[in-house]
C-alpha positions in Angstrom: 130.5 34.7 -73.0 132.0 33.4 -76.0 132.6 37.0 -77.3 134.2 37.9 -74.2 136.9 35.1 -74.5 137.6 36.0 -78.1 138.4 39.8 -77.1 140.5 38.5 -74.1 143.0 36.9 -76.5 142.8 39.0 -79.6 146.1 41.1 -80.0 145.8 44.8 -79.8 148.2 47.6 -80.8 149.3 48.5 -77.3 149.9 44.8 -76.4 152.5 44.2 -79.3 155.8 43.0 -78.0 159.1 42.1 -79.7 157.9 38.5 -79.3 154.8 39.1 -81.1 156.6 40.8 -84.1 159.0 37.9 -84.2 156.2 35.4 -84.4 154.7 37.2 -87.4 158.0 37.2 -89.4 158.4 34.8 -92.4 160.5 31.7 -91.9 163.5 33.1 -94.0 163.9 36.4 -92.0 163.6 34.4 -88.7 166.6 32.0 -89.7 168.8 35.2 -90.6 167.7 36.8 -87.2 168.7 33.7 -85.2 172.1 33.4 -87.0 173.0 37.1 -86.3 171.9 36.8 -82.6 174.0 33.6 -82.2 177.1 35.2 -83.9 176.8 38.3 -81.6 176.5 36.2 -78.4 179.6 34.0 -79.4 181.7 37.1 -80.1 180.6 38.7 -76.7 181.5 35.5 -75.0 184.9 35.3 -76.6 185.9 38.7 -75.7 184.7 38.4 -72.3 186.5 35.2 -71.7 189.8 36.8 -73.0 189.5 39.7 -70.7 188.9 37.4 -67.7 191.9 35.3 -68.5 194.1 38.4 -69.2 193.3 40.3 -66.1 192.6 37.4 -63.8 196.1 36.2 -64.2 197.9 39.5 -64.2 198.5 39.4 -60.5 199.9 35.9 -60.7 202.3 36.5 -63.5 203.6 40.1 -62.7 206.5 39.1 -60.5 207.5 36.0 -62.3 210.6 36.1 -64.6 210.4 35.1 -68.1 211.4 31.6 -67.4 208.6 31.0 -65.1 206.0 32.3 -67.6 207.5 30.6 -70.5 209.4 27.4 -69.4 210.9 26.7 -72.9 212.5 30.3 -73.0 216.3 29.7 -73.3 218.6 31.1 -70.5 220.0 34.7 -71.3 223.7 34.9 -70.7 225.1 38.2 -69.7 227.5 38.2 -72.4 224.7 38.0 -74.9 223.2 41.3 -73.5 223.9 44.7 -74.8 222.8 48.3 -74.0 219.6 47.8 -75.9 218.6 45.2 -73.6 219.1 47.2 -70.6 216.5 46.4 -68.0 214.7 48.6 -65.5 212.4 48.0 -62.5 208.9 47.4 -63.3 207.8 47.5 -59.7 208.7 49.7 -56.6 211.0 48.1 -54.0 208.4 48.3 -51.4 205.8 46.4 -53.6 208.5 43.5 -54.3 209.2 43.4 -50.6 205.6 43.2 -49.8 205.1 40.3 -52.2 208.0 38.4 -51.0 207.7 39.0 -47.2 206.8 36.3 -44.6 203.7 36.9 -42.4 205.9 38.8 -39.8 207.4 41.1 -42.6 210.7 39.2 -42.9 212.5 39.0 -46.1 215.8 37.4 -47.2 218.1 39.6 -49.3 221.2 39.1 -51.3 223.1 41.2 -53.7 224.4 40.3 -57.1 226.6 41.8 -59.8 227.6 40.5 -63.3 230.7 38.9 -62.1 228.6 36.5 -59.8 225.6 36.2 -62.3 227.2 34.2 -65.0 225.6 30.6 -65.6 227.2 28.1 -63.4 228.7 30.6 -61.3 228.0 31.8 -57.6 224.4 32.7 -57.8 223.5 29.3 -59.3 225.4 27.4 -56.7 223.6 29.7 -54.1 220.1 28.9 -55.4 221.0 25.2 -55.7 221.8 25.1 -52.0 218.3 26.3 -51.2 216.8 23.5 -53.4 218.7 20.7 -51.8 218.9 22.0 -48.3 216.7 20.8 -45.4 213.5 22.8 -45.3 215.0 25.6 -47.4 213.4 25.3 -50.8 210.4 27.1 -49.4 212.5 30.1 -48.3 213.2 30.9 -52.0 209.6 32.4 -51.9 211.0 35.1 -49.5 214.3 35.7 -51.4 214.8 39.1 -52.9 217.9 39.4 -55.3 219.3 43.0 -55.4 221.1 43.4 -58.8 223.9 46.0 -58.8 224.1 46.3 -62.5 221.8 45.9 -65.5 223.1 42.4 -66.7 223.0 40.8 -63.3 219.4 42.2 -63.2 218.6 40.7 -66.6 220.0 37.2 -65.4 218.2 37.5 -62.2 214.9 37.9 -63.9 215.5 34.7 -65.9 216.4 32.5 -62.8 214.5 33.9 -59.9 211.1 35.5 -59.0 211.9 38.6 -57.1 214.5 41.0 -58.5 215.3 44.5 -57.9 217.9 46.8 -59.8 219.8 49.0 -57.4 221.6 51.4 -59.5 224.4 53.8 -58.4 225.1 56.9 -60.5 228.7 57.1 -59.4 229.9 53.6 -59.4 230.0 50.7 -61.8 229.6 47.3 -59.9 229.4 44.9 -62.7 232.9 43.6 -62.5 234.4 41.4 -59.9 235.1 43.5 -56.8 238.5 42.5 -55.3 238.9 42.6 -51.7 239.6 46.1 -50.3 239.7 47.7 -53.8 237.8 51.1 -54.2 235.0 49.4 -56.0 234.8 46.8 -53.2 234.5 49.4 -50.5 232.0 51.4 -52.5 229.8 48.2 -52.9 230.0 47.3 -49.3 228.9 50.7 -48.0 226.2 50.9 -50.6 225.0 47.8 -49.2 224.8 49.1 -45.6 222.9 52.2 -46.8 220.3 50.1 -48.7 219.8 47.8 -45.9 219.1 50.8 -43.6 216.3 51.9 -46.2 214.7 48.3 -45.9 214.5 48.7 -42.2 212.9 52.1 -42.5 210.2 50.5 -44.7 209.3 48.3 -41.7 210.8 45.0 -43.1 213.0 42.7 -41.1 215.7 41.0 -43.1 218.1 38.2 -43.3 221.0 39.4 -45.4 223.2 36.8 -47.1 226.0 37.0 -49.3 225.5 34.8 -52.4 228.6 32.7 -51.6 226.8 31.2 -48.6 225.3 27.9 -49.0 221.9 27.4 -47.2 221.8 23.7 -46.0 219.2 24.1 -43.2 216.5 26.6 -42.2 218.3 29.1 -40.1 215.4 30.6 -38.4 215.1 28.0 -35.4 218.7 28.9 -34.6 218.3 32.7 -34.3 218.1 34.5 -31.0 214.6 35.6 -30.5 215.6 38.6 -28.1 218.1 40.1 -30.5 217.7 43.1 -32.6 220.9 42.5 -34.7 222.5 39.2 -34.9 225.5 38.3 -37.1 227.6 35.4 -38.3 231.2 35.3 -37.4 234.7 34.5 -38.9 235.8 33.4 -35.5 233.4 32.5 -32.6 234.6 32.5 -28.9 231.9 30.4 -27.5 229.5 33.1 -26.3 227.0 34.9 -28.4 227.3 38.0 -26.1 231.0 38.3 -26.3 232.2 41.4 -28.2 235.6 39.7 -28.9 233.8 37.6 -31.6 234.9 38.4 -35.2 231.6 39.3 -37.0 231.3 38.8 -40.8 228.9 41.1 -42.5 227.9 38.5 -45.1 225.2 37.0 -43.0 223.0 38.9 -40.5 219.4 38.7 -39.2 218.1 42.3 -38.4 214.6 43.3 -36.9 213.1 46.5 -37.9 212.7 49.0 -35.1 214.0 52.4 -33.9 217.2 50.9 -32.3 218.3 48.9 -35.4 217.5 51.8 -37.7 219.6 54.1 -35.7 222.4 51.6 -35.4 222.6 51.2 -39.3 222.8 55.0 -39.6 225.6 55.1 -37.1 227.3 52.2 -38.8 227.1 53.9 -42.3 228.2 57.4 -40.9 231.2 55.8 -39.1 233.0 55.2 -42.5 233.9 58.8 -42.2 235.7 58.2 -39.0 237.5 55.1 -40.2 238.3 56.0 -44.0 239.5 53.2 -46.2 237.9 50.5 -44.1 235.1 48.3 -45.3 231.8 47.8 -43.3 233.0 44.7 -41.4 236.2 46.3 -39.9 234.2 49.3 -39.0 231.6 47.1 -37.2 234.6 45.7 -35.3 235.6 49.2 -34.3 232.1 50.4 -33.2 230.6 47.3 -31.6 231.6 48.4 -28.2 230.8 52.0 -28.7 228.6 53.6 -26.0 226.3 54.8 -28.6 225.1 51.2 -29.1 224.4 50.9 -25.4 222.6 54.2 -25.3 220.1 53.3 -28.0 219.6 50.0 -26.3 220.5 47.8 -29.3 220.5 44.1 -28.4 223.3 42.5 -30.4 224.1 38.8 -30.5 226.8 36.8 -32.4 226.0 33.6 -34.2 227.8 30.3 -33.5 229.9 28.9 -36.2 228.6 25.4 -35.2 225.5 26.5 -37.1 226.8 29.4 -39.3 230.1 28.3 -40.4 232.4 29.3 -43.1 235.9 28.5 -44.6 237.5 30.7 -41.9 235.9 28.4 -39.2 233.9 25.4 -40.6 230.9 24.0 -39.0 232.2 20.7 -37.6 228.9 18.8 -37.4 226.8 18.4 -40.5 224.0 17.6 -38.2 223.9 21.2 -37.0 225.1 23.3 -39.8 222.6 25.9 -41.3 224.7 27.8 -43.6 228.4 27.8 -44.8 230.2 30.8 -46.1 233.1 30.8 -48.6 234.8 33.5 -46.6 238.7 33.6 -46.1 238.9 33.2 -49.9 240.6 35.3 -52.7 239.6 35.0 -56.4 236.6 33.7 -58.2 238.1 30.4 -59.3 239.2 29.4 -55.8 235.8 30.4 -54.4 233.8 28.4 -57.0 236.0 25.3 -56.5 235.5 25.2 -52.8 231.7 26.1 -53.1 231.3 23.1 -55.4 233.1 20.7 -53.1 230.9 22.0 -50.2 227.7 21.2 -52.2 229.1 17.7 -53.0 229.9 17.1 -49.2 226.3 18.0 -48.4 224.8 15.7 -51.0 226.9 12.9 -49.8 225.6 13.6 -46.3 222.1 13.3 -47.4 222.5 9.8 -48.8 223.6 8.4 -45.5 221.2 6.5 -43.3 220.0 8.2 -40.1 222.4 6.1 -37.9 225.4 7.2 -39.8 224.4 10.8 -39.9 224.1 10.8 -36.1 227.6 9.3 -35.8 228.9 12.4 -37.7 231.1 10.2 -39.9 232.0 12.7 -42.5 233.3 16.3 -42.3 233.9 19.1 -44.8 236.6 18.6 -47.4 237.1 22.3 -47.5 239.0 24.7 -47.5 241.0 23.5 -50.4 241.9 26.3 -52.8 240.6 28.9 -50.2 242.6 29.6 -47.2 243.6 32.6 -45.1 247.2 32.0 -46.4 246.0 32.9 -49.8 244.8 36.3 -48.6 248.1 37.0 -46.9 249.9 36.2 -50.1 247.8 39.0 -51.7 248.8 41.4 -49.1 245.3 42.2 -47.8 245.5 44.7 -45.0 243.1 42.8 -42.7 242.4 39.3 -41.6 238.7 39.6 -41.1 237.5 39.2 -44.7 234.3 38.4 -46.6 233.9 37.3 -50.2 235.7 39.2 -53.0 
């Protein structure tokens, strides 16, 4: 019995394991082996952790501009850029739209060129309005800025999350595009064609010029039954009245076959009305039988909610957006936009009782007016921004 127990625990050649060999080592090799094993384990852990951090955060960082990733990065001024700094799109438009879209595939779009991209210029006032507006800050998560030149794109990436460079081989849009000049017309029609492509991708959009201040969330004021709804320079009182004077700087369009066909028709109509911009052509075609044939539901937005310098919203309790339309020249536009923001900030300081009484009104237009356009010899009274 005693012999049997001895045989049971006596090691044999076929029962040797790594643990058995380790136990037979002298103390010094054991220490060396432990150190090497520990060093290898620490190296593996460090490499693994680095990979997890790098790839785990890639999705979070990929659409954020440099200032979001590195808060202390100085602002890049367009004048500091040169050809070597020329930027390009890192991601396809459809991927950017997908990231920015609301649950119902709606995005907010604006266009930007170098003239409006300078620090303390139009784009900065535009973004500020979202930040101080009522329930508008969150809408910045759904805004895509479409840059029309390299420098505007570079500035966009510093100040905003979603940017896309829309290049044009035959046109240079970096300078201020004065109303009704050849550059202005090309830029307006390029915009219509681009918006048609967004509809074809299946996205609804609110298009807004960057010289429109967003003071309230406009979505509750939109007409739910409309395919195409647009702001006005002059509103007659009825959202169905074709006598309204639409302004192409602000519209909400749902993606469907009707709206896509409408944008194709609108774009092709420039050949029928050469020398006119998109807004005037819309005025010509808004009653065309083709629109009735395709079944497009068109509505016009009340200037009480969607006002502008042509026809200001009278009640700050109702205003959603205010447009610096009917204005000629960058300096005039910036002056009145800043006054507009000051008026809104003052309104926000009022107690609720005084707000309800509508005790304040806009102090604009000041430097912007229809008269200033007439003095410049503009061929039409229905005007957008420069």
